[in-house]
C-alpha positions as CSV (number, residue, x, y, z in Angstrom):
1,M,85.4,-35.3,1.1
2,F,84.4,-38.9,1.0
3,N,82.4,-40.5,-1.7
4,F,80.3,-43.4,-0.5
5,S,78.7,-45.7,-2.9
6,P,76.7,-48.8,-2.1
7,K,78.4,-52.1,-2.9
8,T,76.6,-55.2,-4.0
9,R,77.1,-58.1,-1.7
10,N,77.3,-61.7,-3.0
11,L,75.0,-63.8,-1.0
12,P,75.8,-67.5,-0.5
13,S,73.9,-69.9,-2.7
14,K,71.1,-72.1,-1.3
15,G,73.2,-75.2,-1.8
16,F,76.0,-73.7,0.3
17,I,73.5,-72.8,3.1
18,R,72.1,-76.4,3.1
19,I,75.6,-77.8,3.4
20,R,76.4,-75.5,6.3
21,A,73.1,-76.5,8.0
22,K,73.7,-80.2,7.6
23,S,77.3,-79.9,8.8
24,F,76.0,-78.0,11.9
25,A,73.4,-80.7,12.6
26,V,76.0,-83.5,12.2
27,G,78.3,-81.6,14.7
28,V,75.5,-81.3,17.3
29,V,74.7,-85.0,17.0
30,L,78.3,-86.0,17.4
31,L,78.7,-83.7,20.4
32,L,75.6,-85.2,22.1
33,L,76.7,-88.7,21.3
34,S,80.2,-88.1,22.7
35,A,78.7,-86.6,25.9
36,T,76.5,-89.7,26.3
37,L,79.4,-92.0,25.8
38,L,81.5,-90.1,28.4
39,R,78.7,-90.2,30.9
40,A,78.4,-94.0,30.4
41,Q,82.1,-94.5,31.0
42,N,82.5,-92.2,34.1
43,P,80.4,-92.7,37.2
44,A,78.5,-89.7,38.6
45,F,80.5,-87.3,40.8
46,L,77.7,-87.1,43.4
47,P,76.0,-90.1,45.0
48,A,72.7,-91.3,43.5
49,Q,70.8,-90.2,46.6
50,V,71.7,-86.8,48.0
51,R,71.1,-86.3,51.8
52,V,70.5,-83.0,53.4
53,V,72.4,-82.8,56.7
54,S,73.8,-80.1,58.9
55,T,77.6,-79.6,59.0
56,I,77.4,-77.7,62.3
57,P,78.9,-79.8,65.1
58,S,78.1,-79.5,68.8
59,N,80.7,-76.8,69.3
60,G,78.9,-74.6,66.7
61,D,81.6,-74.3,64.0
62,L,80.3,-72.9,60.8
63,N,81.1,-72.1,57.2
64,P,82.0,-75.4,55.6
65,Y,85.0,-75.0,53.3
66,G,86.5,-78.3,52.4
67,V,84.6,-81.4,51.2
68,A,86.2,-84.8,50.4
69,T,84.9,-88.3,50.0
70,V,86.7,-91.2,51.7
71,P,88.0,-93.5,48.9
72,Q,87.0,-97.1,48.5
73,Q,90.6,-98.3,49.2
74,F,90.7,-96.5,52.6
75,P,91.8,-98.9,55.4
76,T,89.2,-100.7,57.5
77,G,89.1,-100.2,61.3
78,A,89.1,-96.4,61.0
79,A,87.0,-93.6,62.4
80,V,85.7,-93.1,58.8
81,N,84.6,-95.6,56.2
82,P,84.8,-95.7,52.4
83,G,82.0,-93.5,50.9
84,D,81.8,-91.2,54.0
85,I,82.1,-87.5,53.3
86,L,84.3,-85.2,55.4
87,V,83.6,-81.5,55.7
88,S,86.1,-79.0,57.2
89,N,84.7,-75.8,59.0
90,F,86.5,-72.5,58.6
91,N,84.6,-70.4,61.2
92,N,83.8,-70.9,64.9
93,S,80.3,-70.5,66.4
94,S,80.7,-66.7,66.4
95,N,81.2,-66.9,62.7
96,L,84.7,-65.4,62.9
97,Q,86.9,-66.4,60.0
98,G,89.9,-68.6,60.5
99,T,88.8,-70.0,63.8
100,G,87.0,-73.2,62.9
101,T,88.5,-76.4,64.4
102,T,86.3,-79.3,63.2
103,I,86.0,-81.9,60.5
104,V,82.5,-83.3,60.3
105,R,81.9,-86.9,59.1
106,I,78.7,-87.5,57.0
107,Q,77.8,-91.2,56.6
108,A,75.5,-92.7,54.0
109,S,72.8,-92.9,56.8
110,G,72.6,-91.7,60.3
111,P,73.5,-88.3,61.9
112,A,76.6,-86.3,61.1
113,S,79.4,-86.6,63.7
114,V,82.7,-85.0,64.5
115,F,85.7,-86.8,62.9
116,F,88.3,-84.4,64.2
117,Q,88.4,-81.4,66.5
118,G,91.6,-79.4,66.9
119,T,92.4,-76.5,69.3
120,P,91.8,-72.9,68.3
121,P,92.9,-71.1,66.2
122,L,92.9,-73.4,63.2
123,G,90.6,-72.1,60.5
124,L,90.4,-75.3,58.5
125,T,90.2,-74.6,54.7
126,T,89.2,-76.1,51.4
127,A,92.6,-77.9,51.3
128,L,91.0,-81.2,52.4
129,N,92.1,-84.5,50.9
130,I,91.9,-88.2,52.0
131,L,94.8,-90.5,51.1
132,K,94.2,-94.2,50.4
133,A,97.0,-95.0,52.9
134,G,94.7,-93.9,55.8
135,F,95.5,-90.2,56.3
136,V,93.4,-87.1,56.1
137,L,95.2,-83.9,55.0
138,V,93.7,-80.5,55.8
139,G,95.0,-77.0,55.4
140,N,94.5,-74.2,57.7
141,F,94.6,-70.4,57.7
142,P,94.4,-69.3,61.3
143,S,93.4,-66.1,62.9
144,P,95.7,-66.3,66.0
145,D,94.0,-63.5,68.0
146,L,90.6,-65.2,67.3
147,S,89.3,-61.9,65.8
148,G,88.4,-63.4,62.4
149,N,90.3,-60.5,60.8
150,C,92.3,-61.3,57.7
151,S,94.9,-58.6,58.6
152,T,95.9,-60.6,61.7
153,A,95.9,-64.0,60.0
154,Q,99.1,-66.0,59.8
155,A,100.5,-68.5,57.4
156,G,98.9,-71.8,57.8
157,S,100.0,-75.4,57.5
158,I,98.9,-78.8,56.3
159,L,97.7,-81.0,59.2
160,V,98.1,-84.8,58.8
161,I,95.5,-86.7,60.6
162,N,95.6,-90.5,60.9
163,K,92.7,-92.8,60.2
164,I,91.6,-92.8,63.9
165,D,91.3,-88.9,64.1
166,R,94.7,-88.2,65.7
167,P,97.2,-85.6,64.4
168,D,100.2,-87.5,63.1
169,A,103.6,-85.8,63.0
170,R,104.9,-88.0,60.2
171,P,102.9,-90.5,58.2
172,Q,104.0,-94.2,58.4
173,R,103.9,-96.6,55.6
174,P,101.0,-99.1,56.1
């Protein structure tokens, strides 16, 4: 059988415990200091004032998927301006997946408006980006029979939309 005998355990000295506590405190201070410095170097991701707006356009599209901010270097004379936020909708007004067709524009002030409206079925996704050259890219995952059923969904694509809300077959250099 087994013979168990209690073993004595060497406990760390008080000096060792103090050194560990001081090292931990210094580590916490350095971590907080580095976080403060990083925050000072990098601007906030969200704007200073957050607005509450609806992303449901007049056609009733729902389920916002993609969100992108128009960069400061975006060309002037466009349907969107630097600082605007674009939101793509994945569902239609019946809340069927893969049938949304709109990208909503949210300005710093004023009501939300439709930046782009395609023809069904589109199912605009989270793949939403805005290029400084004046193009908006958005991915889609369409439900071609408009059933909203993933089993009938087809491979999507990346739509290239120019700065005045028109699909563009091939981007041109500015």
